[in-house]
C-alpha positions as CSV (number, residue, x, y, z in Angstrom):
1,X,-12.3,-55.9,113.3
2,X,-12.3,-53.1,111.1
3,X,-10.5,-52.7,107.7
4,X,-7.9,-50.7,109.4
5,X,-7.2,-53.5,111.7
6,X,-7.1,-56.1,109.2
7,X,-4.7,-53.9,107.1
8,X,-2.4,-53.3,109.7
9,X,-2.5,-57.1,110.8
10,X,-1.9,-58.4,107.5
11,X,1.1,-56.2,107.2
12,X,2.7,-57.9,110.3
13,X,1.4,-61.3,109.2
14,X,3.5,-60.9,105.9
15,X,6.5,-59.7,107.9
16,X,6.2,-62.7,109.8
17,X,5.4,-65.1,107.4
18,X,8.6,-64.1,105.1
19,X,10.7,-64.3,108.3
20,X,9.7,-67.8,109.0
21,X,10.0,-68.9,105.5
22,X,13.4,-67.3,105.1
23,X,14.7,-69.0,108.1
24,X,14.5,-72.3,106.6
25,X,17.9,-73.8,105.5
26,X,16.6,-75.8,102.6
27,X,15.5,-73.0,100.5
28,X,15.7,-73.3,96.7
29,X,18.2,-70.3,95.9
30,X,20.2,-69.5,93.0
31,X,22.7,-67.6,95.2
32,X,25.5,-70.2,96.1
33,X,23.0,-72.9,96.2
34,X,25.9,-75.3,97.4
35,X,26.2,-73.5,100.5
36,X,22.9,-74.6,101.9
37,X,24.5,-77.9,102.3
38,X,27.9,-76.8,104.0
39,X,29.1,-75.0,107.3
40,X,28.4,-71.6,106.0
41,X,25.0,-72.1,107.9
42,X,25.0,-71.9,111.5
43,X,21.9,-73.8,113.0
44,X,20.7,-73.2,116.6
45,X,17.6,-74.8,118.2
46,X,17.3,-74.8,122.0
47,X,14.1,-75.6,124.1
48,X,14.5,-74.8,128.0
49,X,12.2,-75.5,131.3
50,X,12.9,-73.7,134.4
51,X,11.0,-74.7,137.4
52,X,11.3,-73.4,141.3
53,X,9.1,-74.4,144.1
54,X,8.7,-74.0,147.8
55,X,6.7,-75.6,150.1
56,X,6.1,-75.2,154.0
57,X,4.6,-77.8,156.7
58,X,4.5,-76.8,159.9
59,X,7.1,-74.0,159.4
60,X,7.2,-71.7,162.3
61,X,8.8,-68.9,160.5
62,X,5.9,-68.9,158.1
63,X,5.7,-68.6,154.3
64,X,3.7,-69.3,151.3
65,X,3.9,-72.3,149.3
66,X,4.5,-71.2,145.4
67,X,5.7,-72.9,142.3
68,X,6.6,-71.3,138.9
69,X,7.8,-72.4,135.4
70,X,9.2,-70.8,132.5
71,X,9.2,-72.3,129.1
72,X,11.4,-71.2,126.5
73,X,12.4,-71.7,122.7
74,X,15.2,-70.3,120.7
75,X,15.6,-70.9,117.0
76,X,18.5,-69.4,114.9
77,X,19.6,-69.6,111.0
78,X,22.6,-67.7,110.4
79,X,24.6,-67.4,107.2
80,X,27.9,-66.1,106.6
81,X,30.3,-66.3,103.5
82,X,32.8,-63.6,102.0
83,X,30.8,-60.8,101.3
84,X,27.4,-61.9,102.8
85,X,25.8,-62.0,106.2
86,X,22.4,-63.2,107.2
87,X,21.2,-63.7,110.5
88,X,17.7,-64.9,111.9
89,X,16.6,-65.4,115.4
90,X,13.2,-66.2,116.8
91,X,12.7,-66.4,120.4
92,X,9.6,-67.4,122.6
93,X,9.2,-67.6,126.2
94,X,6.2,-68.0,128.7
95,X,6.2,-68.2,132.4
96,X,3.8,-68.6,135.2
97,X,3.7,-68.4,139.1
98,X,1.2,-70.1,141.3
99,X,1.3,-68.8,145.1
100,X,-0.8,-70.1,147.8
101,X,-4.4,-68.2,148.0
102,X,-3.5,-66.7,144.6
103,X,-4.7,-67.0,141.1
104,X,-2.1,-68.1,138.6
105,X,0.0,-65.1,137.6
106,X,2.0,-64.6,134.4
107,X,6.0,-63.9,135.0
108,X,7.2,-63.9,131.5
109,X,5.8,-63.5,127.8
110,X,7.5,-62.6,124.8
111,X,7.4,-63.4,121.1
112,X,10.4,-61.8,119.1
113,X,11.5,-62.0,115.5
114,X,14.7,-60.6,114.3
115,X,16.4,-60.7,110.9
116,X,19.6,-58.8,109.7
117,X,21.3,-59.0,106.3
118,X,24.5,-57.6,105.6
119,X,26.8,-57.1,102.4
120,X,30.5,-55.7,102.1
121,X,32.5,-55.1,98.8
122,X,35.2,-57.4,99.9
123,X,36.2,-59.5,102.9
124,X,38.9,-56.9,104.3
125,X,36.8,-54.3,106.1
126,X,34.6,-55.5,108.8
127,X,31.8,-52.9,108.0
128,X,28.8,-54.5,106.4
129,X,25.9,-52.5,104.6
130,X,23.0,-53.7,106.4
131,X,19.1,-54.0,106.8
132,X,17.7,-54.7,109.8
133,X,14.2,-56.2,110.8
134,X,12.6,-56.9,114.1
135,X,9.1,-57.5,115.4
136,X,7.9,-58.2,119.1
137,X,4.7,-58.8,121.1
138,X,3.2,-61.1,123.8
139,X,1.1,-64.2,123.8
140,X,-1.6,-63.5,126.4
141,X,-3.1,-60.7,128.5
142,X,-1.1,-58.6,130.8
143,X,-2.3,-57.4,134.3
144,X,-1.3,-55.0,137.0
145,X,-1.7,-57.5,139.8
146,X,-1.3,-54.6,142.5
147,X,-4.3,-52.9,141.5
148,X,-7.9,-54.0,142.2
149,X,-8.8,-53.5,138.6
150,X,-8.4,-56.5,136.5
151,X,-8.9,-54.8,133.1
152,X,-5.8,-56.0,130.7
153,X,-3.1,-53.4,130.4
154,X,-1.6,-55.2,127.2
155,X,-2.5,-57.9,124.9
156,X,-1.3,-60.0,122.1
157,X,-0.5,-57.1,119.3
158,X,-1.4,-54.5,121.9
159,X,1.4,-53.6,122.0
160,X,3.6,-55.0,119.1
161,X,6.6,-53.1,118.0
162,X,8.3,-53.5,114.6
163,X,11.7,-51.9,113.5
164,X,12.6,-51.6,109.9
165,X,15.7,-49.9,109.0
166,X,19.0,-49.6,106.9
167,X,22.4,-48.6,108.0
168,X,25.8,-50.5,108.7
169,X,26.8,-53.5,111.2
170,X,30.5,-53.6,112.6
171,X,31.9,-57.1,113.4
172,X,35.1,-58.9,113.0
173,X,33.9,-61.8,114.7
174,X,30.1,-61.0,114.5
175,X,29.0,-63.9,116.0
176,X,30.4,-62.7,119.5
177,X,30.4,-59.1,119.0
178,X,28.4,-56.6,116.7
179,X,27.7,-53.0,116.4
180,X,24.6,-51.8,114.4
181,X,23.9,-48.2,113.3
182,X,21.0,-47.0,111.4
183,X,20.6,-43.2,110.8
184,X,17.0,-44.1,109.1
185,X,14.9,-46.7,111.1
186,X,10.9,-47.0,110.8
187,X,9.3,-47.9,114.2
188,X,5.9,-48.7,114.2
189,X,3.8,-49.2,117.4
190,X,0.4,-51.4,117.2
191,X,-2.1,-51.4,119.6
192,X,-4.9,-53.6,118.1
193,X,-7.5,-53.4,121.2
194,X,-9.5,-50.6,120.8
195,X,-10.1,-50.1,124.6
196,X,-6.2,-49.6,125.0
197,X,-6.1,-47.6,122.0
198,X,-8.8,-45.2,122.9
199,X,-6.9,-44.7,126.3
200,X,-3.8,-43.9,124.4
201,X,-1.8,-46.5,125.7
202,X,1.9,-47.0,124.4
203,X,1.9,-43.5,122.6
204,X,-0.9,-43.9,120.1
205,X,-3.2,-41.0,119.8
206,X,-6.2,-41.4,122.1
207,X,-9.8,-41.3,121.5
208,X,-11.6,-37.9,121.5
209,X,-14.7,-37.5,123.8
210,X,-17.4,-35.0,124.4
211,X,-18.5,-33.3,127.8
212,X,-20.8,-36.2,128.3
213,X,-18.2,-39.1,128.0
214,X,-19.5,-40.0,124.6
215,X,-16.6,-41.2,122.0
216,X,-16.4,-38.8,119.1
217,X,-13.4,-40.3,117.3
218,X,-11.6,-43.8,117.8
219,X,-8.2,-43.8,119.2
220,X,-5.3,-44.7,116.6
221,X,-4.3,-48.5,116.4
222,X,-0.8,-47.9,115.1
223,X,1.8,-45.1,115.5
224,X,5.0,-44.5,113.2
225,X,8.2,-42.8,114.1
226,X,11.4,-42.4,111.8
227,X,14.6,-42.2,114.1
228,X,18.1,-43.5,114.8
229,X,18.7,-46.9,116.1
230,X,21.8,-48.0,117.9
231,X,22.1,-51.8,118.9
232,X,25.2,-54.0,120.4
233,X,25.2,-57.7,121.0
234,X,28.0,-59.4,122.7
235,X,28.2,-63.2,123.5
236,X,31.0,-65.3,124.7
237,X,32.2,-67.6,127.2
238,X,33.4,-65.7,130.2
239,X,35.2,-68.9,131.7
240,X,34.6,-72.8,131.8
241,X,31.2,-73.3,131.6
242,X,29.9,-69.7,132.3
243,X,28.6,-67.7,129.4
244,X,27.2,-64.2,128.9
245,X,24.9,-62.7,126.3
246,X,24.3,-59.1,126.4
247,X,21.9,-56.9,124.1
248,X,21.7,-53.1,124.3
249,X,19.2,-51.2,121.9
250,X,19.0,-47.4,122.0
251,X,16.5,-45.6,119.8
252,X,15.3,-41.9,119.5
253,X,12.7,-40.4,116.9
254,X,13.6,-37.4,114.7
255,X,10.4,-35.5,114.7
256,X,8.7,-36.4,118.0
257,X,11.1,-35.1,121.1
258,X,14.4,-35.9,119.5
259,X,17.1,-36.9,122.1
260,X,14.5,-38.8,124.3
261,X,16.4,-42.1,124.0
262,X,14.2,-45.4,124.4
263,X,16.4,-47.8,126.2
264,X,16.2,-51.7,125.9
265,X,19.1,-53.7,127.7
266,X,19.1,-57.6,128.3
267,X,21.9,-59.1,130.3
268,X,22.1,-62.8,130.6
269,X,24.4,-65.3,132.5
270,X,24.2,-68.8,131.7
271,X,25.8,-71.5,134.2
272,X,26.4,-74.9,132.5
273,X,26.0,-77.8,134.8
274,X,26.2,-80.6,132.1
275,X,24.8,-80.8,128.4
276,X,21.2,-80.7,129.8
277,X,20.9,-79.0,133.2
278,X,22.0,-75.2,133.5
279,X,21.3,-72.4,135.9
280,X,20.3,-69.0,134.5
281,X,20.5,-65.3,135.7
282,X,19.3,-62.5,133.7
283,X,18.3,-58.7,134.1
284,X,16.3,-56.8,131.2
285,X,16.0,-53.1,131.8
286,X,13.6,-50.8,129.7
287,X,12.6,-47.2,129.3
288,X,10.1,-45.9,126.9
289,X,8.7,-42.4,127.3
290,X,5.7,-43.5,125.5
291,X,4.8,-46.3,128.0
292,X,2.9,-44.5,130.9
293,X,2.3,-45.9,134.4
294,X,-1.1,-46.5,135.5
295,X,-1.5,-46.3,139.4
296,X,-4.6,-46.7,141.5
297,X,-6.3,-43.6,142.7
298,X,-6.2,-43.4,146.6
299,X,-9.1,-41.1,146.8
300,X,-11.2,-43.5,144.6
301,X,-10.0,-46.8,144.7
302,X,-11.8,-48.0,141.7
303,X,-10.0,-45.5,139.4
304,X,-6.7,-45.1,138.1
305,X,-4.2,-42.3,137.2
306,X,-2.0,-42.3,134.3
307,X,1.7,-41.3,135.7
308,X,4.7,-40.4,133.6
309,X,7.1,-43.0,132.2
310,X,9.4,-44.9,134.4
311,X,12.2,-47.4,134.2
312,X,10.9,-50.9,133.9
313,X,13.2,-53.9,135.5
314,X,12.6,-57.5,135.5
315,X,15.1,-60.0,137.1
316,X,15.3,-63.8,136.4
317,X,17.2,-66.3,138.6
318,X,16.3,-70.0,137.6
319,X,17.7,-73.5,137.3
320,X,16.2,-75.9,134.6
321,X,16.8,-78.3,131.6
322,X,17.8,-77.2,128.2
323,X,17.8,-79.4,125.2
324,X,19.4,-78.7,121.6
325,X,17.7,-80.3,118.8
């Protein structure tokens, strides 16, 4: 690992460490210390497991046996009192699927940390001055299973995305609805796998080669952008035992193709059966102009062709157990 790698990784490690430490409720703070044992803190700890299975025995219509599982963990530490607002959220999910005559395949993989601090001069306005931080990556290698080439198309910290910005956030009932606007947001994209960096994956500057294919300079392992970030969150109970959560994020860079908007939109519905059993239906739509799609070359099956960016979409439907602790 080069010094550049270590430096970038250390920056991310510091941010993650600060996030995890700051999310602890029993910090020894001088600002409103009595509030750390009162109801001004809202705490959420949820672990979930969704499993689906289908099996066939002498089934004349045919079919393929399969089993899949999705493990999730969500932790929140949110503080709100008068002039101050501080929200911290960590989400981890990992899912796999095993079908007959196929190897184990990944279906979901995310590690996400978010923190937002808001301040308002008095309790009358619903607008807060705000600072926002978010970090997202994945745990294990990702593959395009449709291609015969089994090289990973993504890995831990390749990519990883970090947003750091200042702006204002609106929310009369901020636990249910909020809208955040930042005219100054730094977006950092990390690609710490050198093969992916050399290929210019996820928008980083690729390696330079001579006519014989010798590498003259390595691809960059990071990319920085400064732009506008708009996000909105809505979470509420639609009817008894049915809740909704939607998160929308829109980002455009000032310097590189201003007006080309990166979109990230999650929509999740939860159907509560009882205190522990629930069904989940979700949709996740993404578009990032820096994420190009690699497809197999029909003329040369061992080679891939890099196409333009496309809309990415993931759909989820599952039944499982959920435990608050």
